[in-house]
C-alpha positions in Angstrom: 11.2 50.0 26.9 11.9 47.9 30.0 15.4 46.9 30.9 16.3 43.2 31.2 15.7 43.0 35.0 12.4 44.8 34.7 11.3 42.5 31.9 12.0 39.4 34.0 10.1 40.9 36.9 7.1 41.9 34.8 6.9 38.6 33.0 7.0 36.8 36.3 4.2 39.0 37.7 2.0 38.6 34.6 2.3 34.9 34.7 1.4 34.6 38.3 -1.6 36.9 37.8 -2.7 35.0 34.7 -2.3 31.6 36.5 -4.4 32.9 39.4 -7.1 34.2 37.1 -7.1 30.9 35.1 -7.6 29.0 38.3 -10.4 31.3 39.5 -12.2 31.2 36.1 -11.8 27.6 35.0 -11.3 25.6 38.2 -13.3 27.6 40.8 -15.8 29.1 38.4 -15.4 32.4 40.3 -13.8 35.1 38.0 -12.8 38.5 39.5 -11.9 40.3 36.4 -13.5 40.8 33.0 -12.5 38.9 29.8 -11.1 42.2 28.4 -8.8 42.7 31.4 -7.6 39.1 31.1 -6.9 39.5 27.4 -5.0 42.7 27.9 -2.7 41.1 30.4 -2.2 38.1 28.1 -1.3 40.3 25.2 1.2 42.2 27.3 2.9 38.9 28.3 2.9 37.8 24.7 4.7 41.0 23.6 7.3 40.7 26.4 8.0 37.0 25.6 8.3 37.9 21.8 11.0 40.5 22.8 12.7 38.0 25.1 12.2 34.5 23.6 14.9 33.0 25.9 12.5 33.8 28.9 9.6 31.7 27.5 8.9 28.7 29.8 6.6 25.6 29.4 4.3 26.8 32.1 3.7 30.2 30.6 0.0 30.9 29.9 0.9 31.8 26.4 1.6 28.1 25.7 -2.2 27.6 25.7 -2.3 28.6 22.0 -0.3 25.6 20.8 3.2 24.8 19.7 5.1 23.8 16.5 3.3 21.0 14.6 4.7 17.5 15.1 5.4 14.8 12.6 4.2 12.1 15.0 3.5 11.6 18.7 6.4 10.2 20.7 5.9 7.0 22.7 5.3 7.5 26.5 6.0 4.7 28.9 3.7 4.7 31.9 5.6 3.9 35.1 2.3 2.7 36.7 0.0 0.9 34.2 -3.3 2.6 33.4 -5.6 -0.4 34.0 -9.0 -0.6 32.2 -12.1 -1.4 34.2 -14.3 -4.5 34.2 -18.0 -3.7 33.6 -21.2 -4.4 35.4 -24.5 -4.0 33.6 -27.1 -4.5 36.3 -27.6 -4.5 40.1 -26.9 -8.2 40.4 -23.4 -7.8 38.9 -22.7 -4.9 41.3 -23.6 -7.2 44.2 -21.4 -10.0 42.7 -18.5 -7.5 42.7 -19.1 -6.7 46.4 -19.2 -10.4 47.2 -15.9 -11.0 45.2 -14.2 -8.2 47.1 -15.3 -9.4 50.5 -14.3 -13.0 49.6 -10.7 -12.0 48.8 -10.3 -10.0 52.0 -13.0 -11.1 54.5 -13.8 -9.6 57.9 -13.0 -6.0 56.9 -15.2 -3.0 56.9 -15.6 -1.7 53.4 -17.0 1.5 52.0 -17.0 2.7 48.4 -16.5 5.9 46.4 -18.8 6.4 43.4 -17.8 8.8 40.5 -19.4 9.5 37.2 -17.8 7.8 34.2 -17.1 10.6 31.8 -17.2 9.9 28.1 -13.9 11.3 26.9 -10.3 10.3 26.7 -8.1 9.1 29.7 -4.9 11.0 30.2 -1.9 11.0 32.6 -0.5 14.3 33.7 3.0 14.8 35.2 4.2 17.7 37.3 7.6 18.6 38.5 7.8 21.2 41.3 4.2 22.1 40.6 4.8 22.7 36.9 3.1 20.7 34.2 5.8 18.9 32.2 4.4 15.9 30.5 1.0 14.4 29.5 0.1 11.2 27.7 -2.8 9.1 26.5 -3.7 5.8 28.1 -2.7 3.8 25.0 -2.6 0.1 25.8 -2.2 0.9 29.5 1.6 0.4 29.4 2.5 2.8 26.5 0.7 5.8 25.5 1.3 8.8 23.2 3.0 12.0 24.4 0.5 14.7 23.7 1.9 17.3 26.1 1.6 20.3 23.7 -2.1 19.5 23.1 -2.9 19.1 26.8 -1.3 22.5 27.5 -4.2 24.1 25.4 -6.9 22.6 27.7 -7.8 25.5 30.0 -8.9 23.4 32.9 -5.6 21.6 33.1 -3.3 23.7 35.4 0.0 24.6 33.9 1.2 25.7 37.3 -0.5 24.4 40.5 -2.2 26.9 42.8 -2.6 24.9 46.0 -4.6 26.0 49.0 -2.6 27.1 52.2 -1.3 24.0 54.0 -1.4 21.7 50.9 2.1 20.3 50.2 2.9 19.4 46.5 5.5 16.7 46.0 8.5 17.3 43.7 7.1 14.8 41.3 3.4 14.4 41.0 1.2 12.2 38.6 -2.5 12.9 38.2 -4.9 11.0 36.0 -8.2 12.1 34.6 -10.5 12.5 31.6 -10.5 15.1 28.8 -13.9 15.6 27.5 -16.1 18.1 25.5 -19.4 19.4 26.8 -22.5 19.1 24.5 -22.6 22.9 24.1 -19.0 23.0 22.9 -19.6 20.0 20.6 -22.7 21.6 19.0 -20.8 24.8 18.4 -17.8 22.9 16.9 -20.1 21.0 14.5 -21.9 24.1 13.6 -18.6 25.8 12.6 -17.5 22.7 10.7 -20.8 22.5 8.8 -20.5 26.2 7.8 -17.0 25.6 6.5 -17.9 22.3 4.6 -16.0 20.0 6.9 -17.2 16.6 8.0 -19.1 16.6 11.3 -18.0 14.7 14.4 -20.3 11.8 15.4 -20.4 12.7 19.1 -18.6 14.6 21.9 -16.3 11.8 22.7 -15.0 11.4 19.1 -14.6 15.2 19.0 -12.5 15.2 22.2 -10.4 12.3 21.1 -9.8 13.7 17.6 -9.0 17.1 19.0 -6.4 15.7 21.5 -4.7 13.7 18.7 -4.1 16.6 16.4 -0.4 16.8 15.4 -0.9 20.6 15.2 -1.6 21.7 18.8 -2.8 25.1 17.5 -5.8 23.2 16.1 -6.4 21.6 19.5 -6.4 25.1 21.0 -9.4 26.1 18.9 -11.5 23.3 20.4 -13.0 23.9 23.8 -12.0 20.9 25.9 -12.4 20.3 29.6 -10.8 18.1 32.2 -11.7 16.3 35.4 -9.1 14.6 37.7 -10.2 11.2 39.0 -7.0 9.4 40.2 -3.9 10.1 42.2 -1.2 7.4 41.7 1.4 9.4 43.6 1.6 8.6 47.4 0.7 11.6 49.5 1.4 11.6 53.3 -1.8 11.5 55.3 -3.9 10.4 52.3 -5.3 7.0 53.1 -8.5 6.7 51.1 -9.5 7.5 47.5 -12.0 10.0 48.9 -9.2 11.8 50.6 -7.1 11.7 47.5 -9.9 13.4 45.5 -10.2 16.1 48.3 -6.4 16.6 48.0 -6.6 17.0 44.3 -9.3 19.7 44.6 -7.2 21.6 47.2 -4.0 21.2 45.0 -5.8 23.1 42.2 -7.3 20.4 40.0 -10.9 20.4 38.8 -12.8 17.4 40.3 -16.4 16.5 39.7 -18.9 17.7 42.3 -21.0 14.5 42.1 -18.5 12.2 43.8 -20.2 10.2 46.6 -19.0 8.1 49.5 -21.2 5.1 50.0 -21.2 2.9 53.1 -22.4 -0.3 51.4 -23.3 -1.8 48.0 -26.9 -0.9 48.3 -26.1 2.8 48.6 -24.0 2.3 45.5 -26.9 0.8 43.6 -29.1 3.7 44.6 -26.5 6.1 43.3 -26.3 4.3 40.0 -30.1 4.2 39.6 -30.2 7.9 40.3 -27.9 8.7 37.3 -29.9 6.5 35.0 -32.6 9.1 35.4 -30.5 12.2 35.8 -27.8 11.7 33.1 -29.6 14.0 30.6 -29.3 16.9 33.1 -25.5 17.1 32.9 -23.9 19.4 30.4 -21.5 16.5 29.3 -22.0 12.9 28.4 -21.5 10.0 30.8 -21.7 6.3 30.1 -21.6 4.9 33.6 -20.7 5.2 37.2 -17.3 4.0 38.5 -17.3 2.2 41.9 -14.0 2.0 43.8 -13.0 0.5 47.1 -12.2 3.6 49.2 -9.3 2.6 51.4 -6.0 2.6 49.4 -4.4 -0.1 51.5 -7.3 -2.4 50.5 -6.9 -1.5 46.9 -3.3 -2.5 47.0 -4.1 -5.8 48.8 -6.8 -6.6 46.3 -4.5 -6.0 43.3 -5.5 -6.7 39.7 -6.6 -9.5 37.4 -5.2 -9.3 33.9 -5.5 -5.6 33.0 -8.3 -4.8 35.4 -8.2 -3.8 39.1 -10.1 -6.1 41.5 -11.0 -3.0 43.6 -13.0 -1.1 41.0 -15.7 -1.7 38.4 -17.7 0.4 36.0 -21.5 0.2 36.1 -22.6 0.9 32.5 -25.7 2.9 32.2 -28.3 1.4 29.9 -28.3 3.1 26.5 -31.4 4.8 25.1 -33.7 2.5 23.2 -35.0 3.8 19.9 -37.5 2.3 17.4 -36.6 2.4 13.7 -37.2 0.3 10.6 -35.1 -2.7 9.3 -34.9 -1.8 5.6 -32.7 -4.7 4.5 -30.1 -7.3 5.6 -26.8 -7.3 3.7 -24.1 -9.9 4.1 -20.5 -8.8 4.5 -17.4 -11.1 4.2 -14.7 -10.7 6.8 -11.0 -11.0 6.4 -11.1 -14.6 7.6 -14.0 -15.6 5.4 -16.8 -15.3 7.9 -20.2 -14.2 6.4 -21.9 -11.7 8.7 -25.5 -10.4 8.2 -25.7 -6.6 8.7 -28.9 -4.7 9.4 -29.6 -1.8 7.1 -31.7 0.6 9.3 -33.6 3.8 8.7 -31.1 6.2 10.3 -31.9 7.3 13.8 -29.9 9.1 16.5 -29.0 7.0 19.5 -26.9 8.3 22.4 -25.3 11.1 20.5 -24.7 9.5 17.0 -26.7 8.5 14.0 -27.1 4.7 13.6 -27.8 3.3 10.1 -26.2 -0.1 10.3 -25.8 -2.8 13.0 -24.3 -6.3 13.0 -26.7 -9.2 13.3 -23.9 -11.6 14.1 -25.1 -14.8 12.4 -28.1 -16.6 10.9 -29.1 -18.2 14.2 -29.2 -14.9 16.0 -31.6 -13.5 13.4 -33.9 -16.6 13.8 -33.7 -16.4 17.7 -34.8 -12.7 17.6 -37.4 -13.5 14.9 -36.2 -10.5 12.8 -37.7 -10.0 9.3 -36.8 -7.5 6.6 -39.3 -4.6 6.8 -39.8 -5.0 10.6 -39.9 -2.0 13.0 -37.2 -2.9 15.5 -35.8 -1.6 18.8 -32.2 -0.6 18.7 -29.7 0.6 21.3 -25.9 0.8 21.8 -24.6 -2.3 23.5 -22.2 -1.0 26.2 -23.1 2.5 25.0 -20.8 1.9 22.0 -21.8 -0.8 19.5 -25.2 -0.5 17.8 -27.4 -3.5 18.4 -30.9 -4.6 17.2 -32.7 -5.8 20.4 -36.0 -7.1 19.1 -38.8 -6.6 16.5 -42.0 -4.6 17.3 -44.3 -7.5 16.3 -47.5 -5.5 16.8 -46.5 -3.2 13.9 -46.2 -6.0 11.3 -48.6 -5.7 8.3 -47.7 -8.9 6.4 -45.2 -7.3 4.0 -42.2 -8.4 6.0 -39.8 -10.9 4.5 -37.7 -13.8 6.1 -33.9 -13.6 5.7 -32.0 -16.5 4.1 -28.2 -16.8 4.3 -26.8 -16.9 0.7 -25.5 -20.3 -0.6 -22.6 -18.6 -2.4 -20.1 -16.0 -1.2 -21.4 -12.5 -2.1 -17.9 -11.4 -3.0 -16.4 -14.2 -5.0 -19.4 -16.4 -5.8 -17.9 -19.7 -4.4 -20.1 -22.1 -2.4 -20.0 -21.2 1.3 -19.6 -23.6 4.1 -21.2 -23.8 7.6 -19.3 -26.2 9.9 -21.5 -28.6 11.9 -22.3 -27.2 15.4 -21.0 -23.7 14.5 -23.1 -20.6 14.0 -20.9 -18.9 11.4 -21.0 -19.5 7.7 -17.7 -19.2 5.9 -16.1 -18.7 2.4 -13.0 -20.9 2.3 -11.8 -19.7 -1.2 -8.2 -18.6 -0.9 -8.7 -16.1 -3.8 -11.8 -14.5 -2.3 -11.0 -10.7 -2.7 -12.5 -10.0 0.8 -9.9 -12.3 2.4 -6.9 -12.2 0.1 -4.9 -9.5 2.0 -5.3 -11.2 5.3 -4.4 -14.7 3.9 -1.3 -13.4 2.2 -0.2 -11.5 5.4 -0.7 -14.7 7.3 1.1 -16.8 4.7 4.2 -14.5 4.8 4.1 -14.1 8.7 7.0 -15.1 10.9 5.3 -18.2 12.4 4.3 -19.4 8.9 6.6 -18.9 5.8 8.6 -16.2 7.5 9.0 -14.0 4.4 10.7 -10.9 5.8 9.5 -7.5 4.5 5.9 -8.3 3.7 4.2 -5.9 6.1 0.7 -4.6 5.8 1.4 -1.7 3.5 3.4 -3.7 1.0 0.7 -6.5 0.8 -2.1 -3.9 0.5 -0.3 -2.3 -2.5 0.4 -5.6 -4.2 -3.2 -6.8 -3.9 -4.7 -3.4 -4.8 -2.6 -3.2 -8.0 -3.5 -6.8 -9.0 0.0 -8.3 -8.6 -1.1 -11.1 -6.3 -4.5 -12.7 -5.8 -3.3 -15.7 -3.8 -0.2 -16.8 -1.8 1.3 -18.8 -4.7 1.6 -15.7 -6.9 4.2 -14.4 -4.4 6.6 -16.7 -6.1 5.8 -15.3 -9.5 6.8 -11.7 -8.5 9.7 -10.1 -10.4 11.7 -6.9 -10.0 9.9 -5.3 -12.9 6.5 -6.0 -11.3 7.3 -4.6 -7.8 9.6 -1.7 -8.6 6.7 0.7 -9.6 5.2 0.3 -6.1 5.2 3.4 -3.8 8.4 3.9 -1.9 10.0 0.8 -3.5 13.7 1.2 -4.4 15.8 -1.3 -6.3 17.7 -2.5 -3.2 14.4 -3.1 -1.3 12.9 -4.8 -4.3 15.8 -7.2 -4.7 15.7 -8.0 -1.0 12.0 -8.9 -1.2 12.6 -11.2 -4.2 15.5 -12.9 -2.3 13.4 -13.3 0.8 10.6 -15.0 -1.2 13.1 -17.4 -2.8 14.6 -18.2 0.6 11.2 -18.9 2.1 10.8 -22.0 -0.2 12.9 -24.0 2.2 10.1 -24.8 4.7 8.8 -28.0 6.0 5.4 -29.3 4.9 3.8 -28.5 8.3 4.8 -24.9 8.0 3.3 -24.6 4.5 0.1 -26.2 5.8 -0.2 -23.8 8.7 0.6 -20.9 6.2 -2.4 -21.8 4.1 -4.7 -20.5 6.8 -7.1 -23.5 7.1 -9.5 -22.9 9.9 -8.6 -24.8 13.1 -5.2 -25.8 11.7 -2.7 -24.1 13.9 1.0 -24.8 14.1 0.6 -27.9 16.4 -2.3 -29.4 14.5 -0.4 -28.9 11.2 2.5 -31.0 12.7 0.1 -33.7 13.8 -1.5 -33.9 10.3 1.8 -34.0 8.4 3.3 -36.6 10.7 0.6 -39.0 9.5 0.3 -37.7 5.9 3.7 -37.3 4.6 2.6 -35.7 1.3 0.1 -33.0 0.4 -1.5 -35.4 -2.0 -2.2 -37.9 0.9 -3.7 -35.1 3.0 -5.9 -33.8 0.2 -7.3 -37.2 -0.5 -8.1 -38.1 3.1 -11.7 -38.3 4.2 -13.1 -36.8 7.4 -13.3 -40.3 9.0 -9.7 -41.1 8.1 -8.5 -37.9 9.6 -10.4 -38.4 12.8 -8.4 -41.7 13.3 -5.3 -39.5 14.0 -4.8 -38.8 17.7 -5.8 -35.1 18.5 -7.8 -34.7 15.3 -11.5 -34.2 16.1 -14.6 -33.7 13.9 -14.2 -29.9 13.7 -10.6 -30.0 12.3 -11.4 -32.9 10.0 -14.4 -31.2 8.5 -12.5 -28.0 8.0 -9.6 -29.7 6.3 -11.8 -31.7 3.9 -13.9 -28.6 3.1 -10.8 -26.5 2.3 -9.4 -29.0 -0.1 -12.8 -29.6 -1.7 -12.5 -26.2 -3.5 -10.9 -26.5 -6.9 -9.3 -23.0 -6.6 -7.6 -24.1 -3.4 -6.3 -27.3 -5.0 -5.1 -25.2 -8.0 -3.1 -23.0 -5.6 -1.6 -26.1 -4.0 -0.5 -27.3 -7.4 1.1 -23.9 -8.2 3.0 -24.0 -4.8 4.3 -27.5 -5.8 5.3 -26.2 -9.2 7.3 -23.4 -7.5 9.1 -25.9 -5.3 7.4 -24.6 -2.1 5.7 -27.9 -1.2 8.2 -30.8 -0.8 7.7 -34.1 -2.4 7.1 -37.3 -0.5 9.7 -38.2 2.1 11.2 -34.8 2.3 9.5 -34.0 5.6 12.0 -34.6 8.4 11.1 -36.9 11.3 10.7 -35.3 14.7 13.4 -35.9 17.2 12.8 -38.7 19.6 11.7 -37.2 22.9 10.1 -40.2 24.5 12.5 -40.0 27.5 11.7 -36.3 28.1 9.9 -35.5 31.4 7.5 -33.3 29.5 6.8 -35.7 26.6 3.1 -36.1 26.0 2.2 -33.4 28.5 0.1 -30.3 27.7 1.1 -26.8 28.7 -0.7 -23.4 28.8 1.6 -20.3 28.7 0.6 -17.1 30.4 2.3 -13.9 31.3 5.8 -12.7 30.3 8.8 -15.0 30.9 12.2 -13.5 32.0 14.3 -14.9 29.1 12.0 -16.4 26.4 9.4 -15.1 24.1 6.1 -17.1 24.0 6.8 -18.4 20.4 10.4 -19.4 21.4 9.3 -21.3 24.5 6.4 -23.0 22.6 8.9 -24.4 20.0 11.2 -25.5 22.8 8.4 -27.4 24.6 7.3 -29.0 21.3 10.9 -30.0 20.5 11.0 -32.0 23.8 7.7 -33.8 23.0 5.4 -31.4 24.9 2.2 -29.8 23.6 1.3 -26.1 23.9 -2.5 -25.4 24.1 -4.3 -22.1 24.2 -6.8 -22.5 27.0 -6.8 -24.1 30.4 -9.1 -27.2 30.9 -9.2 -30.1 33.3 -6.9 -32.1 30.8 -4.1 -29.4 31.0 -1.0 -30.8 32.7 0.8 -27.6 33.6 0.4 -23.8 33.4 3.7 -22.0 32.7 3.3 -18.6 34.3 5.5 -15.5 33.9 5.2 -12.0 35.1 1.6 -10.4 35.0 0.0 -13.8 34.6 -3.7 -13.3 34.3 -7.0 -15.2 34.3 -5.4 -18.4 33.0 -3.4 -18.8 36.2 -6.5 -18.0 38.3 -8.4 -20.8 36.5 -5.5 -23.2 37.0 -5.7 -22.6 40.7 -9.4 -23.4 40.8 -8.9 -26.6 38.8 -5.9 -27.7 40.9 -3.5 -27.6 37.9 0.2 -27.1 38.8 1.5 -23.7 38.0 5.2 -23.7 37.1 7.9 -21.1 36.4 10.4 -20.7 33.6 13.1 -22.3 35.9 10.8 -25.3 36.6 10.2 -26.1 33.0 13.9 -25.7 32.1 14.7 -28.3 34.8 12.0 -30.6 33.5 13.5 -30.4 30.0 17.0 -31.1 31.4 18.3 -27.6 30.6 18.9 -26.7 34.3 20.4 -28.7 37.1 
């Protein structure tokens, strides 16, 4: 048996050898030993580490087999956001991108780098002194999930960097790229799952994403995943272009794709994109596009970003495969907000790696525009390579047996008469008790901006609805301890708190209750406008559309929606129950709004964008309204000001184009007399 010093020396030697052979096999595709020789070295290292567990390190090749299962993934904060890319779908949109870039920074020589857009999962890898220490998913771009243990099992991700001579590795290094699964590995995985009676993955991307998000990294280790590096956020001395950054990554020991291309102008980019429309099937892995990036890093920095997308890059989406199948039927689904959506029931066909049997048809007008009939042979593809879409009928295949589709006059879920607002394409069910909508309506009713009933999260509401305790918001006020105590994870203390919170939420103004009812087009501000004119719920329910439109700010859409909502007997019945429970106040109880006629912002409209230093968006909106101002959601020529915080996006850009003043938090506080 080896003594301690010999063990340390032998473990170090084996790790270095295994790292070198991993690099040669997985990165360089040039192995110099047999699999049997490699396995023998790995077993020897495992035995020595088992005898000396205190010598096990995170960069050990033995960590490829996985670690102890997790209860959940920790949150990982990205120091530099992982921005998502805007899309181009044709040559014209690529040329438009080139024009936009040159317009922002004119009189500069541009060249572009083109890379394949792999169909996998974006990850960020962090190295300290050349050792892999952390890895995370993109998440929302600002926060991802720490999946370090799972990423250690991906053989093409170096645990210890093996740079070429002369390549300096900084103490801290971040590298971004894509984890994916080849078609061959995907087919093998699904074959094994089929043999063991497990459900099959739909496509390689789903398989890769599902594998990386396993809480047990030992499971991830059984899936053959691969990795390509495509971005280097860390500044490296001497690296001035993206193409040089990719060369650096390759020399530092990362796998980079061989098909990267430097293009001198946008026409060369278009040629490259057209090439891969034809050649994509020749690759052993799936791609869904080509990524185009401005090459020079200083220009990337100067161009910056709009919202969550960089101005210096765009993704050209490859057109998806078109397949002919049969439109067997059209069903109508009811969404959480009452919208009726026709859905195509198709003869199942494989499209771009997954079987498609259903596709949304959006609305009645879309079906008529495309002249689709039940029984048609139709052309389908995946819009943006993701969402199944029916493109058009194959009219020459019609034999006369096809049938026209008609939108139902009654809701297919609750049977109530449906309503299609004038000048809108979507038909809706406005019954507050419709089972398809009830969960969403109750969640909205209890939400902070509405009745603010604390404790009514998604899981609690789901349980109450599924067990038949509540079918409409009014029944919240009929709940008792005996009814809710049997719910899952419901203790007596929590149940008592929920009942107390419900009782406390009765003390709300009429405009809050009106907003909580979830009437289409009636947001917080419009609810205040309506209840300022109609002081009781009876007055509002009896108003005609014409009478409502006499109120300033109330147009035909809002008026029609309010009248339609209160025309349903079930909705009126819920209003009566809310009155009976003391939730809706009697006439005269609604407080008058404070006089703000002398305020500098009185009567002015504001659009909020970005993050303010000291105020949340809801808090600032209430403050503006308390001073007589009005907060609107979108920028138009009638907008008076845009209040912009950090990371202000497209709304600020539109304001600049329209010449609308853009103000800061400090500016508006001065306008409201809250700052000198």
